[in-house]
ROLUMTOR-669811 format. One record per residue (C-alpha): residue in three letters; x, z, y. Coordinates in steps of 0.05 Angstrom, whole numbers, plus 32768, in hexadecimal, padded with zeros to 4 digits. Example, Ala and Ser with C-alpha at 12.3 -4.5 7.8 and 13.67 -1.06 7.14 Angstrom:
ALA80F6809C7FA6;SER8111808F7FEB;
This chain:
MET854E7C8C834F;ASN85707CC18378;GLU85977CF08349;ARG85C67D2A8358;LYS85EE7D57832A;PHE85F47DA1833C;ALA86187DE18329;LEU85F97E23833F;GLN86257E59835B;PRO86187EA3834C;TRP860F7ED38386;ALA86417F028364;PRO86767EE78334;ARG865B7EDA82ED;PRO86947EB782C8;ASP866F7EBD8286;LEU86357E8E829A;LYS862F7E4982B8;ILE85F17E2482D1;THR85F57DD982DC;GLY85C47DA082DD;LYS85A97D648300;ILE856D7D54832B;ALA854F7D108338;ARG85167CF1835F;ARG84F67CAF8351;ALA84BE7CA08381;GLU848C7CD88375;THR84AD7CF68337;ILE84E07D2E8337;THR850A7D3F82FA;ILE85377D7C82F5;HIS85647D9182BB;TYR85867DD582B8;GLU85BB7DE88285;LEU85D07E30827C;ARG86117E3A8255;GLY863C7E768246;ASP862E7EBB8229;LEU85E47EAE821C;ALA85DE7EF181F7;ALA85E97F11823B;VAL85A97EF28258;ALA85657F138253;VAL85317EDE8243;PRO84E67EEA823D;PRO84CA7ED481F9;PRO84A77E9081F6;ALA845E7E94820B;ASP84287E7F81DA;VAL84037E618215;PRO842E7E528252;ALA84097E608293;ARG84117E6682DE;ARG842D7EAC82EB;GLN84427ED68326;GLY84867EF8832D;LEU84AE7ECB82FE;TRP84EC7ED6832A;GLU84ED7F1E8312;GLU85077F0582CE;THR85347ECB82BA;CYS85177E9182E0;PHE852E7E4B82F5;GLU85177E37833A;PHE851A7DFF836C;PHE85027DF783B3;LEU84E97DB883D4;GLY84E37DB0841F;ALA84CD7D728445;LYS85047D5E8475;ASN84F67D7284BD;SER84BC7DA084A7;PRO84BD7DEC849E;GLN848D7DE68463;TYR84AB7DEC841D;TRP84997DF983D4;GLU84B77E2983A1;PHE84B47E158357;ASN84BF7E4D8323;LEU84CC7E3C82DA;SER84D27E7382A6;PRO84F57E678263;ALA84B67E878245;GLY848E7E4A825C;HIS846B7E6A8297;TRP846F7E4982DB;ASN84577E4B8323;VAL845C7E238363;TYR84557E4383A8;ARG844C7E2183EB;PHE84697E40842A;ALA84587E2D8472;ASP849D7E43848A;TYR84D67E718475;ARG84B47EA48448;ARG84727E9C846E;GLY842E7E868456;MET843E7E8C840C;ALA84067E7083E0;GLU84017E55839A;GLU84027E09839F;ALA83BE7DF48384;ALA83D57DAB837B;PHE83F57DBF8339;ALA83CB7DD582FD;SER84097DD482D0;LEU84527DC182D0;PRO846F7D968298;PHE84B07DB78286;SER84D57DCB8246;PHE85077E018234;GLN85357DF781F8;ARG85667E2881D9;GLN85A47E0481BF;PRO85DB7E278198;ASP86097E2781D6;SER85DA7E1B8210;TRP85937E20822B;LEU85727DE48249;LEU85377DE18278;THR85197D9F828E;LEU84DF7D8F82BC;GLU84C07D4D82CF;GLY848B7D558305;ASP845E7D2B8331;LEU846C7D37837B;ALA84357D088393;LYS84087D458394;ILE84307D6583CD;VAL845E7D3283EF;PRO845D7CE683FA;ALA84917CBC83D4;ASP84B57CA88414;GLN84BE7CF0842D;THR85067D08842A;LEU850A7D4B8407;GLU853D7D838411;VAL85477DA883D0;GLY85627DED83BE;ILE85717DFA8375;SER85787E41835B;ALA856F7E718321;VAL85667EBB8314;ILE85897ED082D5;LYS85777F1582BD;LEU85A87F3C8292;PRO85927F698258;GLU85A27FA9827F;GLY85717F9282B5;GLU85A07F7782EA;ALA858B7F36830A;THR85BF7F02831D;TYR85B07ECD8351;TRP85C77E85834C;ALA85C17E4D8380;LEU85E37E0E8399;SER85FE7E3A83D1;HIS85F17E7F83EE;PRO85F17E75843A;GLY85D77EBA844D;PRO85F07F018449;GLN85C77F0C8409;PRO85A87EE083D4;ASP856D7EBB83F4;PHE85557E7B83D3;HIS85237E6E840B;ARG85577E5F8441;ARG85527E168455;ASP859D7E138460;GLY85A17E1D8414;PHE85777DDF8406;ASN85B67DB583FC;VAL859D7D7883D6;ALA85787D3E83F7;LEU85497D1583CC;
């Protein structure tokens, strides 16, 4: 198993919140755990959905994300996971080009739990639908945290550009 711990960095300083976790790959399975700690009352979270579904625009609210790119290929996938239970996966042909919902996924098995001092999000997914087990992946891990007054904060492993941009391949800093 190939496992890495991570700590996301905010685009602008947010000393009242901390996002950490770990990501692992075993053959065709990817597992990612996010943990959000800090002033949780300062985070706007959509209410839990009665029926979680594939939805557009999840990044406009609090959303945990990760990006997978096959090494030496411009193609990549964006996974969006809402604390409400909604999700989506997009496939891109190249940097922000050819965006399409990835039809290989009919659902994503993830959970969101509110603890007294933290929020936990965990996903275990089957990558065999999109990449072979022997393909090295470059991974970008990120989150959009929306504040009650409407401001969005942007979190990633790194912010290599002049503005927050989770799609930049130089921000896909984890190899699995």
